[in-house]
VOFIMI-613399 format. One record per atom (N, C-alpha, C, O): y, x, z; chain; residue in one letter; atom name. Coordinates in steps of 0.2 Angstrom, whole numbers. Layout:
N
  north   east     up  chain  res  atom
      Y      X      Z      A    A    CA
...
// end
This chain:
266
  north   east     up  chain  res  atom
    547    493    650      A    M     N
    540    494    647      A    M    CA
    541    495    640      A    M     C
    544    491    636      A    M     O
    537    499    637      A    A     N
    537    501    629      A    A    CA
    534    495    626      A    A     C
    529    492    628      A    A     O
    537    493    620      A    D     N
    534    488    616      A    D    CA
    527    490    613      A    D     C
    525    496    612      A    D     O
    522    485    613      A    R     N
    515    486    612      A    R    CA
    513    484    605      A    R     C
    515    479    602      A    R     O
    510    489    601      A    Y     N
    507    487    595      A    Y    CA
    500    490    595      A    Y     C
    498    493    599      A    Y     O
    496    488    589      A    A     N
    489    490    589      A    A    CA
    487    490    582      A    A     C
    490    486    578      A    A     O
    481    493    580      A    V     N
    478    492    574      A    V    CA
    471    488    576      A    V     C
    468    490    581      A    V     O
    470    483    572      A    I     N
    464    479    574      A    I    CA
    459    479    568      A    I     C
    461    478    562      A    I     O
    453    480    569      A    G     N
    448    481    564      A    G    CA
    441    481    567      A    G     C
    440    480    573      A    G     O
    436    482    562      A    H     N
    429    483    564      A    H    CA
    425    487    559      A    H     C
    423    484    554      A    H     O
    424    494    560      A    P     N
    426    498    566      A    P    CA
    433    500    566      A    P     C
    436    500    561      A    P     O
    435    503    572      A    V     N
    442    505    572      A    V    CA
    443    511    576      A    V     C
    448    514    577      A    V     O
    437    514    579      A    A     N
    438    520    584      A    A    CA
    440    526    580      A    A     C
    443    530    583      A    A     O
    439    526    573      A    H     N
    441    532    569      A    H    CA
    448    532    567      A    H     C
    450    537    565      A    H     O
    451    527    568      A    S     N
    458    526    565      A    S    CA
    463    531    568      A    S     C
    463    532    574      A    S     O
    467    534    563      A    K     N
    472    539    565      A    K    CA
    479    535    566      A    K     C
    484    538    567      A    K     O
    479    529    565      A    S     N
    485    525    566      A    S    CA
    489    526    572      A    S     C
    495    527    572      A    S     O
    486    526    578      A    P     N
    489    527    585      A    P    CA
    493    534    584      A    P     C
    499    534    587      A    P     O
    490    539    582      A    W     N
    493    546    582      A    W    CA
    499    546    577      A    W     C
    505    548    578      A    W     O
    498    542    571      A    I     N
    503    542    566      A    I    CA
    510    538    569      A    I     C
    515    541    568      A    I     O
    508    533    572      A    H     N
    514    529    575      A    H    CA
    517    532    581      A    H     C
    523    532    582      A    H     O
    514    536    584      A    A     N
    517    540    590      A    A    CA
    521    545    587      A    A     C
    527    546    590      A    A     O
    519    548    581      A    E     N
    523    553    578      A    E    CA
    530    550    575      A    E     C
    535    553    576      A    E     O
    529    544    572      A    F     N
    535    541    569      A    F    CA
    540    539    575      A    F     C
    546    540    574      A    F     O
    537    537    581      A    A     N
    541    535    586      A    A    CA
    545    541    589      A    A     C
    551    540    591      A    A     O
    541    547    590      A    R     N
    545    553    592      A    R    CA
    550    555    587      A    R     C
    556    557    590      A    R     O
    549    555    581      A    Q     N
    553    557    576      A    Q    CA
    560    552    576      A    Q     C
    565    555    575      A    Q     O
    559    546    577      A    T     N
    565    541    576      A    T    CA
    568    539    583      A    T     C
    572    535    583      A    T     O
    565    542    589      A    G     N
    568    541    595      A    G    CA
    566    534    598      A    G     C
    570    531    601      A    G     O
    560    531    596      A    Q     N
    558    524    598      A    Q    CA
    553    525    603      A    Q     C
    550    530    604      A    Q     O
    553    520    608      A    E     N
    548    519    613      A    E    CA
    543    514    611      A    E     C
    545    508    611      A    E     O
    537    516    610      A    L     N
    532    510    609      A    L    CA
    525    513    611      A    L     C
    524    519    612      A    L     O
    521    508    612      A    D     N
    514    510    614      A    D    CA
    509    507    609      A    D     C
    509    501    608      A    D     O
    505    511    605      A    Y     N
    501    509    600      A    Y    CA
    494    511    601      A    Y     C
    492    516    602      A    Y     O
    490    506    601      A    G     N
    483    507    603      A    G    CA
    478    504    597      A    G     C
    480    502    592      A    G     O
    472    503    599      A    R     N
    466    501    595      A    R    CA
    463    495    598      A    R     C
    462    494    604      A    R     O
    461    490    593      A    I     N
    458    484    595      A    I    CA
    452    483    591      A    I     C
    452    482    585      A    I     O
    446    484    593      A    E     N
    440    483    590      A    E    CA
    437    476    591      A    E     C
    434    474    596      A    E     O
    439    472    586      A    A     N
    437    465    587      A    A    CA
    430    463    584      A    A     C
    428    466    579      A    A     O
    427    459    588      A    P     N
    420    456    585      A    P    CA
    421    453    578      A    P     C
    426    450    577      A    P     O
    416    454    574      A    L     N
    416    451    567      A    L    CA
    418    444    567      A    L     C
    422    441    562      A    L     O
    416    440    572      A    E     N
    418    433    573      A    E    CA
    423    431    578      A    E     C
    424    426    580      A    E     O
    427    437    580      A    G     N
    432    436    585      A    G    CA
    439    438    584      A    G     C
    442    440    588      A    G     O
    441    438    577      A    F     N
    447    441    575      A    F    CA
    453    437    578      A    F     C
    457    440    582      A    F     O
    453    431    577      A    A     N
    459    427    580      A    A    CA
    459    427    587      A    A     C
    465    427    590      A    A     O
    453    427    591      A    R     N
    453    427    598      A    R    CA
    456    434    601      A    R     C
    460    434    605      A    R     O
    454    439    597      A    A     N
    457    446    599      A    A    CA
    464    446    599      A    A     C
    468    449    603      A    A     O
    467    443    593      A    L     N
    474    444    592      A    L    CA
    478    439    597      A    L     C
    483    441    600      A    L     O
    475    433    598      A    D     N
    478    429    603      A    D    CA
    479    432    610      A    D     C
    484    432    613      A    D     O
    473    436    612      A    E     N
    473    439    618      A    E    CA
    479    445    618      A    E     C
    482    446    623      A    E     O
    479    448    613      A    F     N
    484    454    612      A    F    CA
    491    451    613      A    F     C
    495    454    616      A    F     O
    492    446    609      A    R     N
    499    443    609      A    R    CA
    501    440    616      A    R     C
    506    441    619      A    R     O
    496    437    620      A    A     N
    497    434    626      A    A    CA
    499    440    631      A    A     C
    502    439    636      A    A     O
    496    446    630      A    A     N
    497    452    634      A    A    CA
    504    455    632      A    A     C
    505    461    635      A    A     O
    508    453    628      A    G     N
    514    455    626      A    G    CA
    514    459    620      A    G     C
    519    463    618      A    G     O
    509    459    615      A    G     N
    509    463    609      A    G    CA
    515    461    605      A    G     C
    516    455    604      A    G     O
    518    465    601      A    R     N
    524    464    597      A    R    CA
    522    464    589      A    R     C
    525    461    585      A    R     O
    516    467    588      A    G     N
    514    468    581      A    G    CA
    507    471    580      A    G     C
    505    475    585      A    G     O
    504    471    574      A    A     N
    498    474    573      A    A    CA
    497    476    566      A    A     C
    499    472    561      A    A     O
    493    481    565      A    N     N
    491    483    558      A    N    CA
    484    480    558      A    N     C
    480    480    563      A    N     O
    482    478    552      A    V     N
    475    475    551      A    V    CA
    471    479    546      A    V     C
    474    480    541      A    V     O
    465    481    548      A    T     N
    461    485    543      A    T    CA
    454    481    542      A    T     C
    454    475    545      A    T     O
    450    484    538      A    L     N
    444    481    537      A    L    CA
    440    478    543      A    L     C
    440    481    548      A    L     O
    437    472    542      A    P     N
    437    468    537      A    P    CA
    441    462    537      A    P     C
    439    456    535      A    P     O
    447    462    540      A    F     N
    450    456    543      A    F    CA
    457    454    539      A    F     C
    460    450    541      A    F     O
    458    458    533      A    K     N
    465    457    530      A    K    CA
    465    450    527      A    K     C
    471    447    527      A    K     O
    460    447    525      A    E     N
    461    440    522      A    E    CA
    461    435    528      A    E     C
    465    430    527      A    E     O
    458    436    533      A    Q     N
    458    432    539      A    Q    CA
    465    432    542      A    Q     C
    468    427    544      A    Q     O
    468    438    542      A    A     N
    475    439    544      A    A    CA
    480    435    541      A    A     C
    485    432    543      A    A     O
    479    434    534      A    F     N
    483    430    530      A    F    CA
    483    423    533      A    F     C
    488    420    533      A    F     O
    477    420    534      A    S     N
    477    413    537      A    S    CA
    479    413    543      A    S     C
    481    407    545      A    S     O
    480    418    547      A    Y     N
    482    418    554      A    Y    CA
    490    417    555      A    Y     C
    493    415    560      A    Y     O
    493    419    549      A    C     N
    501    419    549      A    C    CA
    504    412    548      A    C     C
    501    408    545      A    C     O
    510    411    551      A    G     N
    514    405    550      A    G    CA
    518    406    544      A    G     C
    520    402    540      A    G     O
    521    413    543      A    K     N
    525    414    538      A    K    CA
    523    421    535      A    K     C
    520    425    538      A    K     O
    523    422    528      A    T     N
    521    428    525      A    T    CA
    526    430    520      A    T     C
    530    426    517      A    T     O
    526    437    518      A    S     N
    530    439    513      A    S    CA
    528    438    506      A    S     C
    522    435    505      A    S     O
    532    439    501      A    A     N
    530    437    494      A    A    CA
    524    442    492      A    A     C
    519    439    489      A    A     O
    524    448    494      A    R     N
    519    452    492      A    R    CA
    512    451    496      A    R     C
    507    452    493      A    R     O
    513    448    502      A    A     N
    507    446    506      A    A    CA
    504    440    502      A    A     C
    498    439    502      A    A     O
    508    435    500      A    R     N
    506    429    497      A    R    CA
    503    431    490      A    R     C
    498    428    488      A    R     O
    505    436    486      A    A     N
    502    438    480      A    A    CA
    495    441    481      A    A     C
    491    440    477      A    A     O
    494    444    487      A    A     N
    488    447    488      A    A    CA
    483    442    492      A    A     C
    477    443    492      A    A     O
    486    437    495      A    A     N
    482    433    500      A    A    CA
    479    437    505      A    A     C
    473    435    507      A    A     O
    482    442    507      A    A     N
    479    447    512      A    A    CA
    485    450    516      A    A     C
    490    451    513      A    A     O
    484    451    522      A    V     N
    489    454    526      A    V    CA
    487    460    530      A    V     C
    481    460    533      A    V     O
    491    465    530      A    N     N
    489    471    534      A    N    CA
    494    473    540      A    N     C
    493    477    544      A    N     O
    500    469    540      A    T     N
    505    470    545      A    T    CA
    507    464    548      A    T     C
    509    459    544      A    T     O
    506    463    554      A    L     N
    508    457    558      A    L    CA
    514    458    563      A    L     C
    514    463    566      A    L     O
    519    454    563      A    S     N
    524    454    568      A    S    CA
    524    448    572      A    S     C
    524    442    569      A    S     O
    525    448    579      A    F     N
    525    443    583      A    F    CA
    532    442    586      A    F     C
    534    447    589      A    F     O
    534    436    586      A    E     N
    541    434    589      A    E    CA
    540    427    593      A    E     C
    540    422    589      A    E     O
    539    427    599      A    G     N
    537    421    603      A    G    CA
    531    418    600      A    G     C
    526    422    600      A    G     O
    531    412    598      A    A     N
    525    408    595      A    A    CA
    524    410    588      A    A     C
    519    408    585      A    A     O
    529    413    584      A    S     N
    529    414    577      A    S    CA
    525    420    575      A    S     C
    525    425    579      A    S     O
    521    420    570      A    V     N
    518    426    567      A    V    CA
    520    427    560      A    V     C
    519    422    556      A    V     O
    522    433    558      A    Y     N
    524    434    551      A    Y    CA
    520    440    549      A    Y     C
    518    444    552      A    Y     O
    517    439    542      A    G     N
    513    443    539      A    G    CA
    516    447    533      A    G     C
    519    443    529      A    G     O
    514    453    532      A    D     N
    516    457    526      A    D    CA
    510    461    524      A    D     C
    505    462    527      A    D     O
    511    464    518      A    N     N
    506    468    515      A    N    CA
    509    474    513      A    N     C
    513    474    508      A    N     O
    508    480    516      A    T     N
    511    486    514      A    T    CA
    507    491    511      A    T     C
    508    497    509      A    T     O
    500    489    510      A    D     N
    495    493    507      A    D    CA
    497    495    500      A    D     C
    497    501    498      A    D     O
    500    491    496      A    G     N
    501    492    489      A    G    CA
    507    497    488      A    G     C
    506    502    484      A    G     O
    512    496    492      A    V     N
    518    501    491      A    V    CA
    516    508    494      A    V     C
    518    513    491      A    V     O
    511    508    499      A    G     N
    509    514    502      A    G    CA
    505    518    497      A    G     C
    505    524    496      A    G     O
    500    514    493      A    L     N
    496    518    488      A    L    CA
    501    520    482      A    L     C
    500    526    480      A    L     O
    505    516    480      A    V     N
    510    518    474      A    V    CA
    514    525    476      A    V     C
    514    529    472      A    V     O
    517    525    482      A    I     N
    521    530    484      A    I    CA
    516    537    485      A    I     C
    518    542    483      A    I     O
    510    536    487      A    D     N
    506    542    488      A    D    CA
    504    544    481      A    D     C
    504    550    480      A    D     O
    502    540    477      A    L     N
    500    542    470      A    L    CA
    506    545    466      A    L     C
    505    551    464      A    L     O
    512    542    466      A    E     N
    517    544    462      A    E    CA
    521    550    465      A    E     C
    523    555    462      A    E     O
    523    549    471      A    R     N
    527    554    474      A    R    CA
    523    560    478      A    R     C
    525    566    476      A    R     O
    518    558    481      A    N     N
    515    564    485      A    N    CA
    510    568    481      A    N     C
    509    574    481      A    N     O
    507    564    476      A    L     N
    501    567    472      A    L    CA
    504    568    465      A    L     C
    500    572    461      A    L     O
    509    566    463      A    G     N
    512    567    456      A    G    CA
    508    564    451      A    G     C
    508    567    445      A    G     O
    505    558    452      A    R     N
    501    555    447      A    R    CA
    504    549    444      A    R     C
    506    544    448      A    R     O
    505    548    438      A    A     N
    508    543    435      A    A    CA
    503    537    434      A    A     C
    497    538    433      A    A     O
    506    531    435      A    I     N
    502    525    434      A    I    CA
    504    521    427      A    I     C
    500    519    424      A    I     O
    510    522    425      A    A     N
    513    519    419      A    A    CA
    509    522    413      A    A     C
    508    528    412      A    A     O
    507    517    409      A    G     N
    503    519    403      A    G    CA
    496    521    404      A    G     C
    493    523    399      A    G     O
    493    521    410      A    K     N
    487    524    411      A    K    CA
    482    518    411      A    K     C
    483    512    412      A    K     O
    475    520    409      A    R     N
    470    515    410      A    R    CA
    467    516    417      A    R     C
    465    521    420      A    R     O
    468    510    421      A    V     N
    467    510    428      A    V    CA
    461    506    430      A    V     C
    460    500    428      A    V     O
    456    508    434      A    L     N
    450    505    436      A    L    CA
    451    504    444      A    L     C
    451    509    447      A    L     O
    451    498    446      A    L     N
    451    496    453      A    L    CA
    444    494    455      A    L     C
    442    488    453      A    L     O
    441    497    460      A    M     N
    434    495    462      A    M    CA
    435    491    469      A    M     C
    438    494    474      A    M     O
    432    485    469      A    G     N
    432    481    475      A    G    CA
    436    475    473      A    G     C
    440    474    469      A    G     O
    435    469    477      A    A     N
    438    463    476      A    A    CA
    440    460    483      A    A     C
    441    454    484      A    A     O
    440    464    488      A    G     N
    442    461    495      A    G    CA
    449    462    497      A    G     C
    453    463    492      A    G     O
    451    462    503      A    G     N
    458    462    505      A    G    CA
    461    469    503      A    G     C
    467    468    501      A    G     O
    457    474    503      A    A     N
    460    481    501      A    A    CA
    463    481    494      A    A     C
    468    483    492      A    A     O
    458    478    490      A    A     N
    460    478    483      A    A    CA
    465    473    481      A    A     C
    470    474    478      A    A     O
    465    467    485      A    R     N
    470    462    484      A    R    CA
    477    464    485      A    R     C
    482    463    482      A    R     O
    478    469    491      A    G     N
    484    471    493      A    G    CA
    488    476    488      A    G     C
    494    477    488      A    G     O
    484    479    484      A    V     N
    487    484    479      A    V    CA
    488    482    472      A    V     C
    491    485    468      A    V     O
    485    476    470      A    L     N
    485    474    463      A    L    CA
    492    473    460      A    L     C
    494    476    455      A    L     O
    496    469    464      A    Q     N
    503    468    461      A    Q    CA
    507    474    461      A    Q     C
    510    475    455      A    Q     O
    507    478    466      A    P     N
    511    484    465      A    P    CA
    509    489    460      A    P     C
    513    492    456      A    P     O
    502    489    458      A    L     N
    500    493    453      A    L    CA
    502    490    446      A    L     C
    504    494    442      A    L     O
    501    484    445      A    L     N
    504    480    439      A    L    CA
    511    482    438      A    L     C
    513    482    432      A    L     O
    515    482    443      A    Q     N
    522    483    442      A    Q    CA
    524    490    440      A    Q     C
    529    491    437      A    Q     O
    519    494    440      A    R     N
    520    501    438      A    R    CA
    519    502    430      A    R     C
    520    507    427      A    R     O
    516    496    427      A    G     N
    515    496    420      A    G    CA
    509    500    417      A    G     C
    510    504    413      A    G     O
    503    499    420      A    P     N
    497    503    417      A    P    CA
    496    500    410      A    P     C
    497    494    409      A    P     O
    492    504    406      A    A     N
    490    501    400      A    A    CA
    485    496    400      A    A     C
    485    491    397      A    A     O
    480    497    405      A    V     N
    475    493    406      A    V    CA
    474    493    414      A    V     C
    474    498    417      A    V     O
    472    487    417      A    L     N
    470    487    424      A    L    CA
    464    482    424      A    L     C
    464    476    423      A    L     O
    458    485    426      A    R     N
    452    482    427      A    R    CA
    450    482    434      A    R     C
    450    487    437      A    R     O
    447    476    436      A    I     N
    444    476    443      A    I    CA
    436    475    442      A    I     C
    434    472    438      A    I     O
    432    480    445      A    A     N
    425    479    445      A    A    CA
    422    479    452      A    A     C
    425    482    457      A    A     O
    418    474    453      A    N     N
    415    473    460      A    N    CA
    407    471    459      A    N     C
    405    469    454      A    N     O
    404    473    464      A    R     N
    396    471    464      A    R    CA
    395    464    464      A    R     C
    391    462    460      A    R     O
    399    460    467      A    T     N
    399    452    466      A    T    CA
    404    450    461      A    T     C
    410    450    462      A    T     O
    401    449    455      A    V     N
    405    448    449      A    V    CA
    410    443    450      A    V     C
    416    443    448      A    V     O
    408    437    453      A    R     N
    412    431    453      A    R    CA
    418    432    457      A    R     C
    424    430    455      A    R     O
    418    437    462      A    R     N
    424    438    466      A    R    CA
    429    442    462      A    R     C
    435    441    462      A    R     O
    427    447    458      A    A     N
    431    451    453      A    A    CA
    434    446    448      A    A     C
    440    447    447      A    A     O
    430    442    445      A    V     N
    433    437    440      A    V    CA
    438    433    443      A    V     C
    444    431    440      A    V     O
    437    430    449      A    A     N
    441    425    453      A    A    CA
    448    429    454      A    A     C
    453    426    454      A    A     O
    447    435    456      A    L     N
    454    439    458      A    L    CA
    458    440    452      A    L     C
    464    440    452      A    L     O
    454    442    447      A    A     N
    458    444    440      A    A    CA
    462    438    438      A    A     C
    467    439    435      A    A     O
    459    432    438      A    V     N
    462    426    436      A    V    CA
    469    425    439      A    V     C
    473    422    436      A    V     O
    470    427    445      A    L     N
    476    426    449      A    L    CA
    482    431    446      A    L     C
    488    430    448      A    L     O
    480    436    442      A    F     N
    485    441    440      A    F    CA
    485    441    432      A    F     C
    479    442    429      A    F     O
    490    440    429      A    Q     N
    491    441    422      A    Q    CA
    489    448    420      A    Q     C
    491    453    423      A    Q     O
    486    448    414      A    D     N
    484    455    411      A    D    CA
    479    459    415      A    D     C
    479    465    414      A    D     O
    475    456    419      A    V     N
    470    460    423      A    V    CA
    463    457    421      A    V     C
    462    451    420      A    V     O
    459    462    420      A    K     N
    452    460    418      A    K    CA
    447    461    424      A    K     C
    449    465    428      A    K     O
    442    456    425      A    G     N
    438    457    431      A    G    CA
    431    456    428      A    G     C
    429    452    424      A    G     O
    426    460    432      A    G     N
    419    459    430      A    G    CA
    415    463    435      A    G     C
    417    466    440      A    G     O
    409    465    433      A    G     N
    404    469    437      A    G    CA
    404    476    434      A    G     C
    407    478    429      A    G     O
    401    480    438      A    F     N
    400    487    436      A    F    CA
    396    488    430      A    F     C
    397    493    426      A    F     O
    392    483    428      A    G     N
    388    484    422      A    G    CA
    392    483    416      A    G     C
    390    484    411      A    G     O
    398    480    417      A    D     N
    402    478    411      A    D    CA
    406    485    409      A    D     C
    410    485    404      A    D     O
    405    490    413      A    L     N
    409    496    412      A    L    CA
    406    501    407      A    L     C
    409    506    405      A    L     O
    400    500    405      A    A     N
    397    504    400      A    A    CA
    401    505    394      A    A     C
    403    501    390      A    A     O
    402    512    392      A    G     N
    405    514    386      A    G    CA
    413    514    387      A    G     C
    416    516    382      A    G     O
    415    512    393      A    E     N
    423    513    394      A    E    CA
    424    519    398      A    E     C
    420    522    402      A    E     O
    431    521    398      A    S     N
    433    527    402      A    S    CA
    440    525    405      A    S     C
    444    521    401      A    S     O
    442    528    410      A    Y     N
    448    527    414      A    Y    CA
    452    533    416      A    Y     C
    448    538    417      A    Y     O
    458    533    416      A    D     N
    462    539    418      A    D    CA
    463    539    426      A    D     C
    463    544    429      A    D     O
    464    533    429      A    L     N
    465    533    436      A    L    CA
    459    528    439      A    L     C
    459    522    437      A    L     O
    455    530    443      A    L     N
    450    526    446      A    L    CA
    451    526    454      A    L     C
    452    531    457      A    L     O
    452    520    456      A    I     N
    454    519    463      A    I    CA
    448    515    467      A    I     C
    446    509    465      A    I     O
    445    518    472      A    N     N
    440    515    476      A    N    CA
    442    511    482      A    N     C
    445    514    486      A    N     O
    443    504    481      A    A     N
    445    500    487      A    A    CA
    439    497    490      A    A     C
    440    492    494      A    A     O
    433    499    489      A    T     N
    427    496    493      A    T    CA
    426    501    499      A    T     C
    429    506    500      A    T     O
    422    498    503      A    S     N
    420    502    510      A    S    CA
    414    506    509      A    S     C
    411    508    513      A    S     O
    412    507    502      A    A     N
    405    511    501      A    A    CA
    405    518    504      A    A     C
    400    520    507      A    A     O
    411    521    504      A    G     N
    411    528    507      A    G    CA
    410    528    514      A    G     C
    407    533    517      A    G     O
    411    523    518      A    L     N
    410    523    525      A    L    CA
    402    522    526      A    L     C
    400    524    531      A    L     O
    398    520    521      A    A     N
    391    520    522      A    A    CA
    388    525    518      A    A     C
    382    525    517      A    A     O
    392    530    516      A    N     N
    390    536    512      A    N    CA
    386    534    505      A    N     C
    382    537    503      A    N     O
    389    529    502      A    E     N
    387    526    496      A    E    CA
    393    527    491      A    E     C
    398    528    493      A    E     O
    391    526    485      A    T     N
    396    526    479      A    T    CA
    395    520    475      A    T     C
    389    517    474      A    T     O
    400    517    472      A    P     N
    399    511    467      A    P    CA
    395    514    461      A    P     C
    396    520    459      A    P     O
    391    509    458      A    P     N
    387    511    453      A    P    CA
    391    512    446      A    P     C
    391    508    442      A    P     O
    393    518    445      A    L     N
    398    519    439      A    L    CA
    394    523    434      A    L     C
    390    527    435      A    L     O
    395    521    427      A    P     N
    392    525    422      A    P    CA
    395    532    421      A    P     C
    401    533    424      A    P     O
    391    537    419      A    E     N
    393    544    419      A    E    CA
    400    545    415      A    E     C
    404    549    417      A    E     O
    401    541    409      A    E     N
    406    542    405      A    E    CA
    413    539    407      A    E     C
    418    539    404      A    E     O
    413    536    413      A    I     N
    418    532    416      A    I    CA
    425    536    417      A    I     C
    430    534    416      A    I     O
    424    543    418      A    F     N
    430    547    419      A    F    CA
    432    550    413      A    F     C
    429    554    410      A    F     O
    438    548    411      A    A     N
    441    551    405      A    A    CA
    443    558    406      A    A     C
    444    560    412      A    A     O
    445    561    401      A    A     N
    447    568    401      A    A    CA
    454    568    405      A    A     C
    458    564    404      A    A     O
    454    573    410      A    G     N
    460    573    415      A    G    CA
    461    567    420      A    G     C
    466    566    422      A    G     O
    455    564    421      A    A     N
    455    558    425      A    A    CA
    457    560    433      A    A     C
    456    566    435      A    A     O
    459    555    436      A    F     N
    461    556    443      A    F    CA
    457    551    447      A    F     C
    458    545    446      A    F     O
    453    553    452      A    A     N
    449    548    456      A    A    CA
    452    548    463      A    A     C
    454    553    467      A    A     O
    453    542    466      A    Y     N
    456    541    473      A    Y    CA
    452    536    477      A    Y     C
    450    530    475      A    Y     O
    450    538    483      A    D     N
    446    534    487      A    D    CA
    451    532    493      A    D     C
    453    536    497      A    D     O
    451    525    494      A    M     N
    455    523    500      A    M    CA
    452    525    507      A    M     C
    456    526    512      A    M     O
    446    526    507      A    V     N
    443    529    513      A    V    CA
    446    536    514      A    V     C
    447    540    509      A    V     O
    448    538    520      A    Y     N
    451    545    522      A    Y    CA
    447    548    527      A    Y     C
    443    546    531      A    Y     O
    448    555    527      A    G     N
    445    559    532      A    G    CA
    438    561    531      A    G     C
    434    564    535      A    G     O
    435    560    525      A    R     N
    428    562    523      A    R    CA
    428    563    515      A    R     C
    431    559    511      A    R     O
    423    567    513      A    D     N
    422    568    506      A    D    CA
    417    563    504      A    D     C
    411    564    505      A    D     O
    419    557    501      A    T     N
    414    552    499      A    T    CA
    410    554    493      A    T     C
    412    558    489      A    T     O
    404    550    493      A    P     N
    400    551    486      A    P    CA
    404    550    480      A    P     C
    403    553    475      A    P     O
    409    545    480      A    F     N
    413    544    474      A    F    CA
    417    550    472      A    F     C
    417    551    466      A    F     O
    420    553    477      A    L     N
    424    559    476      A    L    CA
    420    564    473      A    L     C
    422    568    469      A    L     O
    414    565    476      A    A     N
    410    571    474      A    A    CA
    407    569    467      A    A     C
    407    574    462      A    A     O
    406    563    465      A    Q     N
    404    561    458      A    Q    CA
    410    562    453      A    Q     C
    409    565    448      A    Q     O
    416    561    455      A    A     N
    422    562    451      A    A    CA
    423    569    450      A    A     C
    424    571    444      A    A     O
    422    573    455      A    R     N
    423    581    454      A    R    CA
    418    583    449      A    R     C
    419    588    445      A    R     O
    412    581    450      A    A     N
    406    583    446      A    A    CA
    408    582    438      A    A     C
    405    585    434      A    A     O
    411    576    437      A    A     N
    413    574    430      A    A    CA
    419    578    428      A    A     C
    422    576    422      A    A     O
    422    582    432      A    G     N
    428    586    430      A    G    CA
    435    582    432      A    G     C
    440    585    430      A    G     O
    435    577    436      A    A     N
    441    574    438      A    A    CA
    444    577    444      A    A     C
    440    580    448      A    A     O
    451    576    445      A    A     N
    454    578    451      A    A    CA
    453    572    456      A    A     C
    452    567    454      A    A     O
    454    574    462      A    T     N
    452    569    467      A    T    CA
    457    569    473      A    T     C
    460    574    475      A    T     O
    457    563    477      A    S     N
    461    563    483      A    S    CA
    458    557    487      A    S     C
    456    552    485      A    S     O
    458    558    494      A    D     N
    456    553    498      A    D    CA
    462    549    500      A    D     C
    467    550    497      A    D     O
    462    544    504      A    G     N
    467    539    505      A    G    CA
    471    540    511      A    G     C
    475    536    514      A    G     O
    472    547    514      A    L     N
    476    548    520      A    L    CA
    483    547    518      A    L     C
    487    545    523      A    L     O
    485    549    512      A    G     N
    492    548    511      A    G    CA
    494    541    510      A    G     C
    500    539    513      A    G     O
    490    537    508      A    M     N
    491    529    508      A    M    CA
    492    527    515      A    M     C
    496    523    516      A    M     O
    487    529    519      A    L     N
    487    527    526      A    L    CA
    494    528    529      A    L     C
    497    524    533      A    L     O
    497    534    528      A    V     N
    503    536    531      A    V    CA
    509    532    528      A    V     C
    513    530    532      A    V     O
    509    532    522      A    E     N
    514    528    518      A    E    CA
    514    521    520      A    E     C
    520    518    521      A    E     O
    509    517    520      A    Q     N
    509    510    522      A    Q    CA
    511    510    530      A    Q     C
    514    505    531      A    Q     O
    509    514    534      A    A     N
    511    514    541      A    A    CA
    518    515    541      A    A     C
    521    512    546      A    A     O
    522    519    537      A    A     N
    529    520    537      A    A    CA
    532    513    536      A    A     C
    537    511    539      A    A     O
    529    510    531      A    E     N
    532    503    529      A    E    CA
    532    498    535      A    E     C
    536    494    536      A    E     O
    526    498    538      A    S     N
    525    494    544      A    S    CA
    530    496    549      A    S     C
    533    491    552      A    S     O
    531    502    551      A    F     N
    535    504    556      A    F    CA
    542    502    555      A    F     C
    546    500    559      A    F     O
    544    503    548      A    Q     N
    551    500    546      A    Q    CA
    552    493    548      A    Q     C
    557    491    550      A    Q     O
    547    489    546      A    L     N
    547    482    547      A    L    CA
    548    480    554      A    L     C
    552    476    556      A    L     O
    544    484    559      A    W     N
    544    482    566      A    W    CA
    551    485    569      A    W     C
    554    482    573      A    W     O
    553    491    567      A    R     N
    558    495    571      A    R    CA
    565    496    568      A    R     C
    569    498    571      A    R     O
    565    494    561      A    G     N
    571    495    557      A    G    CA
    573    502    555      A    G     C
    578    503    553      A    G     O
    568    506    556      A    K     N
    569    513    554      A    K    CA
    564    516    550      A    K     C
    558    515    551      A    K     O
    565    520    545      A    R     N
    560    522    540      A    R    CA
    559    530    542      A    R     C
    564    534    541      A    R     O
    553    531    544      A    P     N
    552    538    546      A    P    CA
    550    543    540      A    P     C
    549    540    535      A    P     O
    551    549    541      A    D     N
    550    554    536      A    D    CA
    542    555    536      A    D     C
    539    558    541      A    D     O
    539    554    531      A    T     N
    531    554    531      A    T    CA
    529    561    529      A    T     C
    523    563    531      A    T     O
    533    565    526      A    A     N
    530    572    524      A    A    CA
    527    576    530      A    A     C
    522    579    529      A    A     O
    531    577    535      A    P     N
    528    581    540      A    P    CA
    522    578    544      A    P     C
    518    582    546      A    P     O
    522    572    544      A    V     N
    516    568    547      A    V    CA
    510    569    543      A    V     C
    505    571    546      A    V     O
    511    568    536      A    L     N
    505    569    532      A    L    CA
    503    577    532      A    L     C
    497    578    532      A    L     O
    508    581    532      A    A     N
    506    588    532      A    A    CA
    502    590    538      A    A     C
    497    594    538      A    A     O
    504    587    544      A    A     N
    501    589    550      A    A    CA
    494    586    550      A    A     C
    489    589    553      A    A     O
    493    580    548      A    L     N
    486    577    547      A    L    CA
    482    581    543      A    L     C
    476    582    544      A    L     O
    484    583    537      A    R     N
    480    587    532      A    R    CA
    478    594    536      A    R     C
    473    597    534      A    R     O
    482    596    540      A    G     N
    480    603    544      A    G    CA
    476    602    550      A    G     C
    474    607    553      A    G     O
    475    596    552      A    R     N
    471    595    558      A    R    CA
    464    596    557      A    R     C
    460    595    562      A    R     O
// end
């Protein structure tokens, strides 16, 4: 019987992760079964318990459960602890290990796939939930000139910024008169066809806007293009973080380029 893995979230029906991991398995000669688990908002731990009891070996965690996943783990990686959020779970008997591959996935997509430097740039990260937490440390390690967190609930942005040296946190109203070279949307606003409330001058000359939501042209990306910025959705991040998860589970690193190219062409 093939080892079982899944992506768990709410909603999750749109997830491309099963197809991605099936391609990784075919490419590396691995046998696995990867599915979707749509957990009730109040039933994350119960859904995982049932999956493990049925023989599940690991899971990817998506919105809105990444912070709950961190609490679910018995052991976590250093990057998961820095984020206090987990997107990759490994099960071995009664033990649960949690990692966070979001940040490395984002950095690889920006720098290698999209050719966008982070070092020396003014970076704005929108959101203060699990998705934002997962990418903060890897972004800082690339040496941006400025890294600011903006969130609708100001106290969450401020509390998150306090955990990381040289990070500023506040609300969208604090951004008036500021401009940024790299703007990353880690909120779920795009799923609701909404955009964060950004001032018009926020996009610097030559700015690049990145939305972690993938597979749709979000209002944030449309706003960025209207301001003259180049844009990308989060499909590359999805593929790169999945490759990190696959390597953790199976010990083999797949080639992401053909998988991402196939997804872009679908």
